[in-house]
VEXBA-507257 format. One record per residue (C-alpha): x, z, y; residue in three letters. Coordinates in steps of 0.25 Angstrom, whole numbers, plus 5000, padded with zeros to 4 digits. Layout:
// residues N
<atom><u>X</u><w>Z</w><v>Y</v><resn>ala</resn></atom>
...
// end
This chain:
// residues 303
<atom><u>5001</u><w>4999</w><v>4999</v><resn>unk</resn></atom>
<atom><u>5005</u><w>4996</w><v>5014</v><resn>unk</resn></atom>
<atom><u>5010</u><w>5007</w><v>5025</v><resn>unk</resn></atom>
<atom><u>4996</u><w>5003</w><v>5033</v><resn>unk</resn></atom>
<atom><u>4988</u><w>5005</w><v>5021</v><resn>unk</resn></atom>
<atom><u>4995</u><w>5018</w><v>5019</v><resn>unk</resn></atom>
<atom><u>4992</u><w>5022</w><v>5033</v><resn>unk</resn></atom>
<atom><u>4977</u><w>5018</w><v>5032</v><resn>unk</resn></atom>
<atom><u>4975</u><w>5025</w><v>5019</v><resn>unk</resn></atom>
<atom><u>4978</u><w>5037</w><v>5026</v><resn>unk</resn></atom>
<atom><u>4969</u><w>5035</w><v>5037</v><resn>unk</resn></atom>
<atom><u>4979</u><w>5032</w><v>5048</v><resn>unk</resn></atom>
<atom><u>4977</u><w>5020</w><v>5056</v><resn>unk</resn></atom>
<atom><u>4988</u><w>5010</w><v>5058</v><resn>unk</resn></atom>
<atom><u>4992</u><w>5005</w><v>5072</v><resn>unk</resn></atom>
<atom><u>4991</u><w>4990</w><v>5072</v><resn>unk</resn></atom>
<atom><u>4999</u><w>4980</w><v>5081</v><resn>unk</resn></atom>
<atom><u>4985</u><w>4977</w><v>5090</v><resn>unk</resn></atom>
<atom><u>4983</u><w>4992</w><v>5092</v><resn>unk</resn></atom>
<atom><u>4997</u><w>4994</w><v>5095</v><resn>unk</resn></atom>
<atom><u>4997</u><w>4983</w><v>5106</v><resn>unk</resn></atom>
<atom><u>4983</u><w>4989</w><v>5111</v><resn>unk</resn></atom>
<atom><u>4991</u><w>5003</w><v>5113</v><resn>unk</resn></atom>
<atom><u>5002</u><w>4997</w><v>5120</v><resn>unk</resn></atom>
<atom><u>4994</u><w>4990</w><v>5129</v><resn>unk</resn></atom>
<atom><u>4985</u><w>5002</w><v>5132</v><resn>unk</resn></atom>
<atom><u>4998</u><w>5010</w><v>5133</v><resn>unk</resn></atom>
<atom><u>5003</u><w>5000</w><v>5144</v><resn>unk</resn></atom>
<atom><u>4991</u><w>4999</w><v>5151</v><resn>unk</resn></atom>
<atom><u>4990</u><w>5015</w><v>5153</v><resn>unk</resn></atom>
<atom><u>5004</u><w>5015</w><v>5158</v><resn>unk</resn></atom>
<atom><u>5001</u><w>5005</w><v>5167</v><resn>unk</resn></atom>
<atom><u>4989</u><w>5012</w><v>5173</v><resn>unk</resn></atom>
<atom><u>4995</u><w>5022</w><v>5181</v><resn>unk</resn></atom>
<atom><u>5004</u><w>5013</w><v>5189</v><resn>unk</resn></atom>
<atom><u>4992</u><w>5003</w><v>5191</v><resn>unk</resn></atom>
<atom><u>4983</u><w>5013</w><v>5198</v><resn>unk</resn></atom>
<atom><u>4995</u><w>5018</w><v>5205</v><resn>unk</resn></atom>
<atom><u>4998</u><w>5005</w><v>5211</v><resn>unk</resn></atom>
<atom><u>4983</u><w>5002</w><v>5214</v><resn>unk</resn></atom>
<atom><u>4982</u><w>5017</w><v>5221</v><resn>unk</resn></atom>
<atom><u>4995</u><w>5013</w><v>5229</v><resn>unk</resn></atom>
<atom><u>4989</u><w>5000</w><v>5234</v><resn>unk</resn></atom>
<atom><u>4977</u><w>5006</w><v>5238</v><resn>unk</resn></atom>
<atom><u>4985</u><w>5016</w><v>5246</v><resn>unk</resn></atom>
<atom><u>4993</u><w>5005</w><v>5253</v><resn>unk</resn></atom>
<atom><u>4980</u><w>4997</w><v>5256</v><resn>unk</resn></atom>
<atom><u>4971</u><w>5010</w><v>5262</v><resn>unk</resn></atom>
<atom><u>4983</u><w>5017</w><v>5269</v><resn>unk</resn></atom>
<atom><u>4981</u><w>5008</w><v>5281</v><resn>unk</resn></atom>
<atom><u>4967</u><w>5011</w><v>5283</v><resn>unk</resn></atom>
<atom><u>4969</u><w>5025</w><v>5281</v><resn>unk</resn></atom>
<atom><u>4980</u><w>5025</w><v>5292</v><resn>unk</resn></atom>
<atom><u>4972</u><w>5017</w><v>5301</v><resn>unk</resn></atom>
<atom><u>4959</u><w>5027</w><v>5299</v><resn>unk</resn></atom>
<atom><u>4967</u><w>5040</w><v>5301</v><resn>unk</resn></atom>
<atom><u>4974</u><w>5033</w><v>5314</v><resn>unk</resn></atom>
<atom><u>4962</u><w>5031</w><v>5320</v><resn>unk</resn></atom>
<atom><u>4956</u><w>5045</w><v>5320</v><resn>unk</resn></atom>
<atom><u>4971</u><w>5051</w><v>5321</v><resn>unk</resn></atom>
<atom><u>4975</u><w>5056</w><v>5336</v><resn>unk</resn></atom>
<atom><u>4985</u><w>5048</w><v>5341</v><resn>unk</resn></atom>
<atom><u>4996</u><w>5058</w><v>5344</v><resn>unk</resn></atom>
<atom><u>4994</u><w>5061</w><v>5329</v><resn>unk</resn></atom>
<atom><u>4994</u><w>5047</w><v>5323</v><resn>unk</resn></atom>
<atom><u>5010</u><w>5044</w><v>5322</v><resn>unk</resn></atom>
<atom><u>5014</u><w>5056</w><v>5318</v><resn>unk</resn></atom>
<atom><u>5027</u><w>5058</w><v>5309</v><resn>unk</resn></atom>
<atom><u>5025</u><w>5060</w><v>5297</v><resn>unk</resn></atom>
<atom><u>5013</u><w>5052</w><v>5297</v><resn>unk</resn></atom>
<atom><u>4999</u><w>5059</w><v>5295</v><resn>unk</resn></atom>
<atom><u>4992</u><w>5053</w><v>5286</v><resn>unk</resn></atom>
<atom><u>4980</u><w>5062</w><v>5285</v><resn>unk</resn></atom>
<atom><u>4978</u><w>5066</w><v>5299</v><resn>unk</resn></atom>
<atom><u>4970</u><w>5079</w><v>5300</v><resn>unk</resn></atom>
<atom><u>4965</u><w>5075</w><v>5315</v><resn>unk</resn></atom>
<atom><u>4954</u><w>5064</w><v>5317</v><resn>unk</resn></atom>
<atom><u>4950</u><w>5059</w><v>5331</v><resn>unk</resn></atom>
<atom><u>4942</u><w>5049</w><v>5338</v><resn>unk</resn></atom>
<atom><u>4951</u><w>5049</w><v>5350</v><resn>unk</resn></atom>
<atom><u>4958</u><w>5036</w><v>5345</v><resn>unk</resn></atom>
<atom><u>4944</u><w>5028</w><v>5345</v><resn>unk</resn></atom>
<atom><u>4940</u><w>5034</w><v>5360</v><resn>unk</resn></atom>
<atom><u>4954</u><w>5030</w><v>5364</v><resn>unk</resn></atom>
<atom><u>4952</u><w>5015</w><v>5358</v><resn>unk</resn></atom>
<atom><u>4939</u><w>5014</w><v>5365</v><resn>unk</resn></atom>
<atom><u>4944</u><w>5016</w><v>5378</v><resn>unk</resn></atom>
<atom><u>4956</u><w>5007</w><v>5376</v><resn>unk</resn></atom>
<atom><u>4949</u><w>4995</w><v>5369</v><resn>unk</resn></atom>
<atom><u>4933</u><w>4992</w><v>5370</v><resn>unk</resn></atom>
<atom><u>4931</u><w>4994</w><v>5355</v><resn>unk</resn></atom>
<atom><u>4917</u><w>4991</w><v>5355</v><resn>unk</resn></atom>
<atom><u>4918</u><w>4979</w><v>5361</v><resn>unk</resn></atom>
<atom><u>4928</u><w>4974</w><v>5353</v><resn>unk</resn></atom>
<atom><u>4921</u><w>4977</w><v>5340</v><resn>unk</resn></atom>
<atom><u>4908</u><w>4970</w><v>5346</v><resn>unk</resn></atom>
<atom><u>4918</u><w>4958</w><v>5347</v><resn>unk</resn></atom>
<atom><u>4924</u><w>4958</w><v>5334</v><resn>unk</resn></atom>
<atom><u>4911</u><w>4960</w><v>5327</v><resn>unk</resn></atom>
<atom><u>4906</u><w>4948</w><v>5334</v><resn>unk</resn></atom>
<atom><u>4917</u><w>4941</w><v>5332</v><resn>unk</resn></atom>
<atom><u>4918</u><w>4943</w><v>5317</v><resn>unk</resn></atom>
<atom><u>4904</u><w>4942</w><v>5313</v><resn>unk</resn></atom>
<atom><u>4901</u><w>4931</w><v>5321</v><resn>unk</resn></atom>
<atom><u>4914</u><w>4922</w><v>5317</v><resn>unk</resn></atom>
<atom><u>4912</u><w>4925</w><v>5303</v><resn>unk</resn></atom>
<atom><u>4897</u><w>4922</w><v>5302</v><resn>unk</resn></atom>
<atom><u>4899</u><w>4909</w><v>5310</v><resn>unk</resn></atom>
<atom><u>4910</u><w>4906</w><v>5302</v><resn>unk</resn></atom>
<atom><u>4903</u><w>4907</w><v>5289</v><resn>unk</resn></atom>
<atom><u>4891</u><w>4900</w><v>5293</v><resn>unk</resn></atom>
<atom><u>4898</u><w>4889</w><v>5299</v><resn>unk</resn></atom>
<atom><u>4908</u><w>4888</w><v>5288</v><resn>unk</resn></atom>
<atom><u>4897</u><w>4889</w><v>5277</v><resn>unk</resn></atom>
<atom><u>4889</u><w>4876</w><v>5281</v><resn>unk</resn></atom>
<atom><u>4902</u><w>4869</w><v>5282</v><resn>unk</resn></atom>
<atom><u>4906</u><w>4875</w><v>5268</v><resn>unk</resn></atom>
<atom><u>4894</u><w>4870</w><v>5263</v><resn>unk</resn></atom>
<atom><u>4895</u><w>4855</w><v>5268</v><resn>unk</resn></atom>
<atom><u>4910</u><w>4854</w><v>5262</v><resn>unk</resn></atom>
<atom><u>4905</u><w>4861</w><v>5248</v><resn>unk</resn></atom>
<atom><u>4892</u><w>4852</w><v>5246</v><resn>unk</resn></atom>
<atom><u>4894</u><w>4839</w><v>5255</v><resn>unk</resn></atom>
<atom><u>4904</u><w>4828</w><v>5253</v><resn>unk</resn></atom>
<atom><u>4907</u><w>4819</w><v>5265</v><resn>unk</resn></atom>
<atom><u>4919</u><w>4810</w><v>5269</v><resn>unk</resn></atom>
<atom><u>4930</u><w>4819</w><v>5274</v><resn>unk</resn></atom>
<atom><u>4923</u><w>4832</w><v>5269</v><resn>unk</resn></atom>
<atom><u>4937</u><w>4837</w><v>5263</v><resn>unk</resn></atom>
<atom><u>4945</u><w>4833</w><v>5275</v><resn>unk</resn></atom>
<atom><u>4936</u><w>4842</w><v>5283</v><resn>unk</resn></atom>
<atom><u>4937</u><w>4853</w><v>5273</v><resn>unk</resn></atom>
<atom><u>4952</u><w>4853</w><v>5273</v><resn>unk</resn></atom>
<atom><u>4954</u><w>4850</w><v>5288</v><resn>unk</resn></atom>
<atom><u>4944</u><w>4863</w><v>5290</v><resn>unk</resn></atom>
<atom><u>4953</u><w>4871</w><v>5282</v><resn>unk</resn></atom>
<atom><u>4966</u><w>4866</w><v>5288</v><resn>unk</resn></atom>
<atom><u>4961</u><w>4870</w><v>5303</v><resn>unk</resn></atom>
<atom><u>4962</u><w>4885</w><v>5297</v><resn>unk</resn></atom>
<atom><u>4976</u><w>4883</w><v>5295</v><resn>unk</resn></atom>
<atom><u>4978</u><w>4881</w><v>5310</v><resn>unk</resn></atom>
<atom><u>4984</u><w>4893</w><v>5317</v><resn>unk</resn></atom>
<atom><u>4975</u><w>4900</w><v>5327</v><resn>unk</resn></atom>
<atom><u>4986</u><w>4898</w><v>5338</v><resn>unk</resn></atom>
<atom><u>4987</u><w>4883</w><v>5336</v><resn>unk</resn></atom>
<atom><u>4972</u><w>4882</w><v>5341</v><resn>unk</resn></atom>
<atom><u>4970</u><w>4893</w><v>5351</v><resn>unk</resn></atom>
<atom><u>4974</u><w>4885</w><v>5364</v><resn>unk</resn></atom>
<atom><u>4965</u><w>4874</w><v>5361</v><resn>unk</resn></atom>
<atom><u>4955</u><w>4884</w><v>5357</v><resn>unk</resn></atom>
<atom><u>4956</u><w>4892</w><v>5369</v><resn>unk</resn></atom>
<atom><u>4955</u><w>4881</w><v>5378</v><resn>unk</resn></atom>
<atom><u>4942</u><w>4877</w><v>5371</v><resn>unk</resn></atom>
<atom><u>4936</u><w>4891</w><v>5372</v><resn>unk</resn></atom>
<atom><u>4939</u><w>4892</w><v>5386</v><resn>unk</resn></atom>
<atom><u>4931</u><w>4879</w><v>5389</v><resn>unk</resn></atom>
<atom><u>4921</u><w>4885</w><v>5381</v><resn>unk</resn></atom>
<atom><u>4921</u><w>4899</w><v>5388</v><resn>unk</resn></atom>
<atom><u>4923</u><w>4907</w><v>5375</v><resn>unk</resn></atom>
<atom><u>4935</u><w>4914</w><v>5378</v><resn>unk</resn></atom>
<atom><u>4935</u><w>4929</w><v>5379</v><resn>unk</resn></atom>
<atom><u>4922</u><w>4928</w><v>5371</v><resn>unk</resn></atom>
<atom><u>4917</u><w>4934</w><v>5356</v><resn>unk</resn></atom>
<atom><u>4910</u><w>4920</w><v>5354</v><resn>unk</resn></atom>
<atom><u>4922</u><w>4912</w><v>5356</v><resn>unk</resn></atom>
<atom><u>4930</u><w>4922</w><v>5347</v><resn>unk</resn></atom>
<atom><u>4919</u><w>4919</w><v>5336</v><resn>unk</resn></atom>
<atom><u>4920</u><w>4903</w><v>5338</v><resn>unk</resn></atom>
<atom><u>4935</u><w>4906</w><v>5336</v><resn>unk</resn></atom>
<atom><u>4935</u><w>4913</w><v>5323</v><resn>unk</resn></atom>
<atom><u>4923</u><w>4905</w><v>5317</v><resn>unk</resn></atom>
<atom><u>4932</u><w>4892</w><v>5319</v><resn>unk</resn></atom>
<atom><u>4944</u><w>4900</w><v>5313</v><resn>unk</resn></atom>
<atom><u>4936</u><w>4906</w><v>5301</v><resn>unk</resn></atom>
<atom><u>4928</u><w>4893</w><v>5297</v><resn>unk</resn></atom>
<atom><u>4938</u><w>4885</w><v>5289</v><resn>unk</resn></atom>
<atom><u>4941</u><w>4895</w><v>5279</v><resn>unk</resn></atom>
<atom><u>4927</u><w>4900</w><v>5278</v><resn>unk</resn></atom>
<atom><u>4922</u><w>4885</w><v>5275</v><resn>unk</resn></atom>
<atom><u>4934</u><w>4883</w><v>5265</v><resn>unk</resn></atom>
<atom><u>4928</u><w>4897</w><v>5258</v><resn>unk</resn></atom>
<atom><u>4914</u><w>4894</w><v>5258</v><resn>unk</resn></atom>
<atom><u>4915</u><w>4881</w><v>5254</v><resn>unk</resn></atom>
<atom><u>4922</u><w>4884</w><v>5240</v><resn>unk</resn></atom>
<atom><u>4909</u><w>4894</w><v>5237</v><resn>unk</resn></atom>
<atom><u>4900</u><w>4884</w><v>5241</v><resn>unk</resn></atom>
<atom><u>4905</u><w>4873</w><v>5231</v><resn>unk</resn></atom>
<atom><u>4903</u><w>4883</w><v>5220</v><resn>unk</resn></atom>
<atom><u>4889</u><w>4883</w><v>5222</v><resn>unk</resn></atom>
<atom><u>4881</u><w>4874</w><v>5212</v><resn>unk</resn></atom>
<atom><u>4875</u><w>4862</w><v>5219</v><resn>unk</resn></atom>
<atom><u>4864</u><w>4862</w><v>5210</v><resn>unk</resn></atom>
<atom><u>4858</u><w>4875</w><v>5216</v><resn>unk</resn></atom>
<atom><u>4856</u><w>4869</w><v>5230</v><resn>unk</resn></atom>
<atom><u>4852</u><w>4857</w><v>5224</v><resn>unk</resn></atom>
<atom><u>4840</u><w>4864</w><v>5218</v><resn>unk</resn></atom>
<atom><u>4837</u><w>4871</w><v>5231</v><resn>unk</resn></atom>
<atom><u>4836</u><w>4857</w><v>5238</v><resn>unk</resn></atom>
<atom><u>4827</u><w>4853</w><v>5227</v><resn>unk</resn></atom>
<atom><u>4818</u><w>4865</w><v>5231</v><resn>unk</resn></atom>
<atom><u>4819</u><w>4860</w><v>5245</v><resn>unk</resn></atom>
<atom><u>4830</u><w>4869</w><v>5251</v><resn>unk</resn></atom>
<atom><u>4837</u><w>4863</w><v>5263</v><resn>unk</resn></atom>
<atom><u>4851</u><w>4864</w><v>5267</v><resn>unk</resn></atom>
<atom><u>4852</u><w>4878</w><v>5275</v><resn>unk</resn></atom>
<atom><u>4842</u><w>4884</w><v>5264</v><resn>unk</resn></atom>
<atom><u>4852</u><w>4880</w><v>5252</v><resn>unk</resn></atom>
<atom><u>4864</u><w>4887</w><v>5260</v><resn>unk</resn></atom>
<atom><u>4855</u><w>4899</w><v>5263</v><resn>unk</resn></atom>
<atom><u>4848</u><w>4901</w><v>5249</v><resn>unk</resn></atom>
<atom><u>4855</u><w>4894</w><v>5240</v><resn>unk</resn></atom>
<atom><u>4871</u><w>4893</w><v>5243</v><resn>unk</resn></atom>
<atom><u>4872</u><w>4903</w><v>5253</v><resn>unk</resn></atom>
<atom><u>4868</u><w>4915</w><v>5243</v><resn>unk</resn></atom>
<atom><u>4878</u><w>4910</w><v>5233</v><resn>unk</resn></atom>
<atom><u>4889</u><w>4909</w><v>5242</v><resn>unk</resn></atom>
<atom><u>4886</u><w>4922</w><v>5248</v><resn>unk</resn></atom>
<atom><u>4897</u><w>4929</w><v>5244</v><resn>unk</resn></atom>
<atom><u>4908</u><w>4919</w><v>5250</v><resn>unk</resn></atom>
<atom><u>4900</u><w>4919</w><v>5263</v><resn>unk</resn></atom>
<atom><u>4901</u><w>4935</w><v>5264</v><resn>unk</resn></atom>
<atom><u>4916</u><w>4935</w><v>5259</v><resn>unk</resn></atom>
<atom><u>4919</u><w>4924</w><v>5271</v><resn>unk</resn></atom>
<atom><u>4911</u><w>4932</w><v>5282</v><resn>unk</resn></atom>
<atom><u>4919</u><w>4944</w><v>5279</v><resn>unk</resn></atom>
<atom><u>4932</u><w>4936</w><v>5278</v><resn>unk</resn></atom>
<atom><u>4928</u><w>4931</w><v>5292</v><resn>unk</resn></atom>
<atom><u>4923</u><w>4943</w><v>5298</v><resn>unk</resn></atom>
<atom><u>4938</u><w>4949</w><v>5295</v><resn>unk</resn></atom>
<atom><u>4944</u><w>4939</w><v>5301</v><resn>unk</resn></atom>
<atom><u>4937</u><w>4938</w><v>5313</v><resn>unk</resn></atom>
<atom><u>4938</u><w>4953</w><v>5315</v><resn>unk</resn></atom>
<atom><u>4954</u><w>4953</w><v>5314</v><resn>unk</resn></atom>
<atom><u>4955</u><w>4941</w><v>5322</v><resn>unk</resn></atom>
<atom><u>4966</u><w>4944</w><v>5333</v><resn>unk</resn></atom>
<atom><u>4971</u><w>4930</w><v>5336</v><resn>unk</resn></atom>
<atom><u>4958</u><w>4922</w><v>5344</v><resn>unk</resn></atom>
<atom><u>4953</u><w>4935</w><v>5351</v><resn>unk</resn></atom>
<atom><u>4967</u><w>4938</w><v>5356</v><resn>unk</resn></atom>
<atom><u>4966</u><w>4923</w><v>5362</v><resn>unk</resn></atom>
<atom><u>4952</u><w>4922</w><v>5367</v><resn>unk</resn></atom>
<atom><u>4947</u><w>4936</w><v>5369</v><resn>unk</resn></atom>
<atom><u>4952</u><w>4940</w><v>5383</v><resn>unk</resn></atom>
<atom><u>4943</u><w>4953</w><v>5386</v><resn>unk</resn></atom>
<atom><u>4937</u><w>4964</w><v>5379</v><resn>unk</resn></atom>
<atom><u>4925</u><w>4957</w><v>5379</v><resn>unk</resn></atom>
<atom><u>4929</u><w>4948</w><v>5368</v><resn>unk</resn></atom>
<atom><u>4941</u><w>4956</w><v>5360</v><resn>unk</resn></atom>
<atom><u>4938</u><w>4960</w><v>5346</v><resn>unk</resn></atom>
<atom><u>4944</u><w>4972</w><v>5340</v><resn>unk</resn></atom>
<atom><u>4956</u><w>4965</w><v>5334</v><resn>unk</resn></atom>
<atom><u>4961</u><w>4962</w><v>5346</v><resn>unk</resn></atom>
<atom><u>4959</u><w>4975</w><v>5352</v><resn>unk</resn></atom>
<atom><u>4968</u><w>4980</w><v>5340</v><resn>unk</resn></atom>
<atom><u>4978</u><w>4970</w><v>5344</v><resn>unk</resn></atom>
<atom><u>4978</u><w>4975</w><v>5358</v><resn>unk</resn></atom>
<atom><u>4980</u><w>4990</w><v>5353</v><resn>unk</resn></atom>
<atom><u>4991</u><w>4986</w><v>5345</v><resn>unk</resn></atom>
<atom><u>4999</u><w>4978</w><v>5357</v><resn>unk</resn></atom>
<atom><u>4997</u><w>4990</w><v>5365</v><resn>unk</resn></atom>
<atom><u>5010</u><w>5000</w><v>5365</v><resn>unk</resn></atom>
<atom><u>5007</u><w>5013</w><v>5373</v><resn>unk</resn></atom>
<atom><u>5018</u><w>5024</w><v>5376</v><resn>unk</resn></atom>
<atom><u>5015</u><w>5029</w><v>5361</v><resn>unk</resn></atom>
<atom><u>5016</u><w>5016</w><v>5356</v><resn>unk</resn></atom>
<atom><u>5004</u><w>5008</w><v>5350</v><resn>unk</resn></atom>
<atom><u>4990</u><w>5014</w><v>5350</v><resn>unk</resn></atom>
<atom><u>4989</u><w>5016</w><v>5335</v><resn>unk</resn></atom>
<atom><u>4978</u><w>5026</w><v>5335</v><resn>unk</resn></atom>
<atom><u>4970</u><w>5015</w><v>5343</v><resn>unk</resn></atom>
<atom><u>4974</u><w>5004</w><v>5334</v><resn>unk</resn></atom>
<atom><u>4969</u><w>5012</w><v>5322</v><resn>unk</resn></atom>
<atom><u>4955</u><w>5016</w><v>5328</v><resn>unk</resn></atom>
<atom><u>4954</u><w>5001</w><v>5332</v><resn>unk</resn></atom>
<atom><u>4958</u><w>4998</w><v>5318</v><resn>unk</resn></atom>
<atom><u>4948</u><w>5006</w><v>5312</v><resn>unk</resn></atom>
<atom><u>4938</u><w>5000</w><v>5320</v><resn>unk</resn></atom>
<atom><u>4941</u><w>4987</w><v>5316</v><resn>unk</resn></atom>
<atom><u>4942</u><w>4990</w><v>5302</v><resn>unk</resn></atom>
<atom><u>4928</u><w>4995</w><v>5301</v><resn>unk</resn></atom>
<atom><u>4920</u><w>4983</w><v>5302</v><resn>unk</resn></atom>
<atom><u>4928</u><w>4975</w><v>5292</v><resn>unk</resn></atom>
<atom><u>4926</u><w>4986</w><v>5281</v><resn>unk</resn></atom>
<atom><u>4910</u><w>4986</w><v>5284</v><resn>unk</resn></atom>
<atom><u>4909</u><w>4970</w><v>5283</v><resn>unk</resn></atom>
<atom><u>4918</u><w>4969</w><v>5271</v><resn>unk</resn></atom>
<atom><u>4911</u><w>4981</w><v>5263</v><resn>unk</resn></atom>
<atom><u>4896</u><w>4974</w><v>5267</v><resn>unk</resn></atom>
<atom><u>4900</u><w>4960</w><v>5262</v><resn>unk</resn></atom>
<atom><u>4909</u><w>4967</w><v>5251</v><resn>unk</resn></atom>
<atom><u>4900</u><w>4962</w><v>5239</v><resn>unk</resn></atom>
<atom><u>4899</u><w>4948</w><v>5244</v><resn>unk</resn></atom>
<atom><u>4915</u><w>4948</w><v>5246</v><resn>unk</resn></atom>
<atom><u>4916</u><w>4953</w><v>5231</v><resn>unk</resn></atom>
<atom><u>4907</u><w>4941</w><v>5226</v><resn>unk</resn></atom>
<atom><u>4915</u><w>4931</w><v>5235</v><resn>unk</resn></atom>
<atom><u>4928</u><w>4934</w><v>5229</v><resn>unk</resn></atom>
<atom><u>4922</u><w>4934</w><v>5215</v><resn>unk</resn></atom>
<atom><u>4915</u><w>4921</w><v>5217</v><resn>unk</resn></atom>
<atom><u>4928</u><w>4916</w><v>5222</v><resn>unk</resn></atom>
<atom><u>4938</u><w>4921</w><v>5210</v><resn>unk</resn></atom>
<atom><u>4928</u><w>4914</w><v>5201</v><resn>unk</resn></atom>
<atom><u>4929</u><w>4901</w><v>5207</v><resn>unk</resn></atom>
// end
């Protein structure tokens, strides 16, 4: 009788090669487990530490902000920084301007781009591919290369130092990329669904609103959020076309505070307070559209 048979007769299990391999893999996974979690925790700390530092700096008195060693857990919180910020910079007006700029440009850009994307995705006409490529290439032009003719044209139209002018500028900058993304998503919608809607008597806009629109809503919501963030953080166009506080957004105020140097150095307490004001609306928008963004990225991954 073999050795294996003797061991089985005595009621002892003999480890096979498959069991040994499984145990070895399980052992390696167990050894790698703590290291993996530690690395993830370190990345999370690195990502959240700047947010924590900005939050604490916004509520920390200026005389206790730059201490040595640094105080990562301040015991004293104050709203004095926000009061000083409102005295040096019109936060309320700038917040309204930023909201108008971000919401207006993102909504207008998505609305115009959706119609253009539908045309590129559903209709074939002479030169359509050339026009599509030229539209994409226009987004590759640096902003500084077009600022002089734009400034002259906007001066003739009396759009300098106006929120409407900034919305028009940002819309023109956001449209090419938005058209490209929406075109790829609309092409994934089966044409048979739209043909069935036409048989039932649906017109062009009804098909977009009732058929194609709901099916591409994740992509539309994702582009709304992306365009909102890009417009919210835009500095170059407001720096050139906004000359008075009546049209200046929050991003320009942050730039002005960063450039101001007092006797004690840059006002980091005011910069942190204004940064906290800027981050709040972006977090709200991202959380509100998070379900659509997740579905949009999942649809793009399955493409």
